[in-house]
C-alpha positions in Angstrom: 30.5 -8.7 -10.7 31.1 -12.0 -9.2 28.8 -13.9 -6.7 31.2 -13.5 -3.9 31.0 -9.6 -4.3 27.3 -9.7 -3.9 27.4 -11.9 -0.8 30.2 -9.8 0.8 28.9 -6.3 -0.5 28.0 -3.5 1.7 24.2 -3.7 0.9 24.5 -1.3 -2.3 25.7 -4.4 -4.6 22.9 -5.2 -6.9 22.0 -8.6 -8.6 20.9 -8.9 -12.2 17.3 -8.4 -12.8 15.2 -11.8 -13.5 17.3 -13.9 -11.0 16.2 -15.5 -7.9 17.0 -13.3 -4.8 20.4 -13.5 -3.2 20.4 -13.6 0.7 23.2 -12.6 2.8 24.1 -13.3 6.5 23.4 -10.7 9.2 24.6 -10.5 12.5 23.3 -9.4 15.9 25.0 -5.9 15.2 23.2 -5.6 12.0 19.7 -6.4 13.8 20.6 -3.7 16.3 21.2 -1.2 13.6 18.0 -2.0 11.8 16.2 -1.5 15.2 17.8 2.0 15.4 16.7 2.8 11.9 13.2 1.7 12.6 13.1 4.1 15.5 14.4 6.9 13.3 11.7 6.2 10.5 9.0 6.2 13.2 10.2 9.4 14.5 10.3 10.9 11.0 6.9 10.0 10.1 5.1 9.2 13.3 1.4 9.7 11.9 1.9 6.7 9.6 3.2 4.6 12.4 0.5 5.6 14.8 -2.3 4.9 12.1 -1.1 1.4 11.1 -0.2 0.6 14.9 -3.6 1.9 16.1 -5.4 -0.2 13.3 -3.7 -3.3 14.6 -4.6 -2.5 18.0 -8.3 -2.1 17.5 -8.2 -5.1 15.2 -7.0 -7.1 18.3 -9.7 -5.7 20.6 -12.2 -6.6 18.1 -11.2 -10.2 17.8 -10.9 -10.3 21.7 -14.4 -8.9 22.2 -15.9 -11.3 19.7 -14.3 -14.1 21.6 -15.7 -13.3 24.9 -19.1 -12.1 23.5 -19.7 -15.7 22.0 -18.4 -17.2 25.5 -15.4 -18.5 23.9 -13.2 -17.5 26.8 -10.9 -20.3 26.4 -9.7 -18.6 23.1 -9.0 -15.4 24.6 -5.3 -16.0 25.3 -4.5 -17.9 22.0 -6.2 -15.2 20.1 -4.4 -12.4 21.8 -1.1 -14.2 21.3 -2.0 -15.5 17.8 -2.9 -12.0 16.6 0.8 -11.3 16.1 0.9 -13.8 13.2 -0.8 -11.2 11.1 1.4 -8.3 12.1 3.6 -8.6 9.0 0.5 -8.2 7.0 -0.5 -4.9 8.8 3.0 -3.8 8.7 3.1 -3.6 4.9 2.3 0.0 4.9 5.2 0.7 7.2 7.4 -1.0 4.8 6.2 1.3 2.2 6.8 4.4 4.2 10.5 3.3 4.8 10.9 2.4 1.1 9.8 6.1 0.2 12.0 7.6 2.9 14.9 5.6 1.4 14.3 6.5 -2.1 13.1 10.0 -1.2 9.7 9.7 -2.9 6.8 12.0 -1.2 4.8 10.5 1.6 1.1 10.7 1.9 -1.6 8.2 2.9 -2.8 8.0 -0.8 0.8 7.2 -2.1 1.4 4.6 0.6 -1.9 2.6 0.4 -1.8 2.9 -3.4 1.6 1.7 -3.5 0.7 -1.6 -1.8 -1.6 -2.7 -4.6 0.6 -1.5 -7.3 3.8 -3.3 -6.0 2.3 -6.4 -4.5 -1.0 -7.0 -6.2 -2.2 -10.4 -6.3 0.9 -11.9 -4.8 0.4 -9.7 -1.7 -3.2 -11.1 -1.6 -1.8 -14.7 -1.5 0.7 -14.0 1.4 -2.2 -12.3 3.2 -4.1 -15.5 3.0 -1.1 -17.5 4.1 -0.9 -15.2 7.2 -4.6 -15.4 7.9 -4.7 -19.3 7.4 -1.7 -19.4 10.1 -3.9 -17.6 12.4 -6.8 -20.0 11.9 -4.6 -22.9 12.6 -3.3 -21.6 15.6 -6.9 -20.9 16.9 -7.9 -24.5 15.8 -5.0 -26.2 17.7 -5.9 -24.0 20.7 -9.4 -25.4 20.6 -8.1 -28.9 20.1 -5.9 -28.7 23.1 -8.5 -27.1 25.3 -10.9 -30.0 24.4 -8.2 -32.7 25.3 -7.5 -31.2 28.7 -10.8 -29.6 29.8 -13.4 -31.5 27.7 -16.2 -29.4 25.8 -17.7 -27.8 28.9 -17.1 -24.0 28.7 -14.9 -22.3 31.4 -14.7 -18.7 31.9 -11.4 -17.0 31.6 -10.8 -16.6 35.2 -11.4 -20.5 35.9 -8.9 -21.4 33.2 -6.4 -19.0 34.6 -6.8 -20.6 37.9 -6.5 -23.9 36.5 -3.1 -23.1 34.8 -1.5 -21.9 37.9 -3.1 -24.4 40.6 -3.5 -27.8 38.8 -1.2 -30.2 37.0 -3.7 -30.4 34.3 -4.0 -26.7 33.7 -0.2 -26.4 33.7 0.4 -29.1 31.2 -2.2 -27.4 29.1 -0.4 -24.2 29.2 3.2 -25.7 28.6 2.2 -28.0 25.8 0.1 -25.4 24.2 3.0 -22.8 24.5 5.5 -25.3 22.9 3.0 -26.2 19.9 2.3 -22.4 19.6 6.3 -21.5 19.4 6.6 -24.0 16.7 3.7 -22.6 14.6 5.3 -19.0 15.4 8.6 -20.1 14.1 7.3 -21.5 10.9 5.3 -18.3 10.2 8.2 -16.0 11.1 10.4 -17.9 8.8 8.3 -17.8 5.9 7.0 -14.2 6.4 9.7 -12.0 7.7 11.2 -11.2 4.3 8.3 -12.3 2.0 6.0 -9.2 2.5 8.7 -6.5 2.0 10.2 -8.6 -0.9 7.0 -8.6 -2.7 6.7 -5.0 -2.1 9.9 -4.2 -3.3 10.1 -6.2 -6.6 8.0 -8.2 -9.0 8.3 -11.6 -7.0 5.6 -14.5 -6.8 4.7 -15.1 -3.3 6.1 -18.7 -3.2 9.5 -17.3 -4.3 9.3 -14.7 -1.6 8.5 -17.5 1.1 11.4 -19.6 0.0 13.6 -16.7 0.2 12.5 -15.8 3.6 13.3 -19.3 4.8 16.6 -19.1 3.3 17.3 -15.7 4.9 16.2 -17.2 8.3 18.5 -20.4 7.7 21.7 -18.2 6.5 21.5 -16.6 9.8 19.8 -18.8 12.3 21.1 -17.5 15.6 20.5 -13.6 14.9 17.2 -14.2 13.1 15.9 -16.3 15.6 16.9 -14.0 18.4 15.2 -11.3 16.3 12.0 -13.4 16.1 12.1 -13.9 20.1 12.7 -10.2 20.6 9.6 -9.3 18.4 7.6 -11.8 20.3 8.9 -10.5 23.8 7.9 -6.9 22.7 4.5 -7.8 21.2 3.8 -9.8 24.5 4.3 -6.7 26.6 2.3 -4.6 24.1 -0.7 -6.8 24.6 -0.7 -6.3 28.3 -2.2 -2.8 28.4 -5.2 -4.0 26.2 -3.4 -3.9 22.9 -2.5 -0.2 23.5 1.2 -0.8 23.4 0.8 -2.0 19.8 0.3 1.6 18.7 4.1 2.1 19.2 5.7 -1.2 18.9 4.3 -2.3 15.7 5.7 0.7 13.8 8.9 0.5 15.2 9.3 -3.4 14.5 7.8 -2.8 11.1 10.2 0.1 10.0 13.1 -2.1 11.6 12.0 -5.2 9.5 12.2 -3.3 6.1 15.7 -2.2 7.0 16.5 -5.8 8.1 15.2 -7.0 4.5 17.5 -4.6 2.9 20.5 -6.3 4.6 19.2 -9.8 4.1 18.4 -9.5 0.6 20.7 -8.3 -2.4 18.9 -5.6 -4.2 17.9 -6.3 -8.0 19.6 -4.3 -10.5 17.2 -2.0 -12.6 15.7 -3.9 -15.7 17.6 -2.9 -18.9 
């Protein structure tokens, strides 16, 4: 089959095993269809979505509680916002649920959790480290900006919010921090949106997975960046009720991301 057939295929075409993943362009309609498919997966197997979404929400609450307990109130907002950076890692189980529904394999917690290790193994671990490192960088940058604008004196969360809305210094802190944060999020989104499902789906090293992810975003920059903004918007809304919204938002986005991966990356042909 010619390369043009793969690139213009309907999603069922396959590329030869052992070659680098081939990416295709997607449209806004593709993303809308993936979101509908994600909702369908969640409705079909809600217990898995609620479980992984609940774990994610509890993790966010724990991190926020630790920050406030150690009088690091200035990190409360960046930690809550930056927590989205490890969302793709937590959603790996949801990708496996969607994969199993797609192939007709039986669903169980043992099968889903076991498949993550079998299909991803060490490469999935490296991608996990990339995600956690990105969160550490995010928090480090937030602390650095806080020191520049407010010095080393500790302020409680209410004082910081008041400064943001009533003083030029606080407003500048919020705007500059948000712009830098948006840049970090764009980079992390670009290297992870396809990486985790790709490693789960086939025998691929994490570097190739990240490169493929960046290629997928650059192939369809408008729809993909729009998808990233949509994810950020939904996660921001989900954070407002003390992370409770993540219980529903994460599974829908996770399942949708699997279907988007299927449209972005040409499936590999079975090994001979």
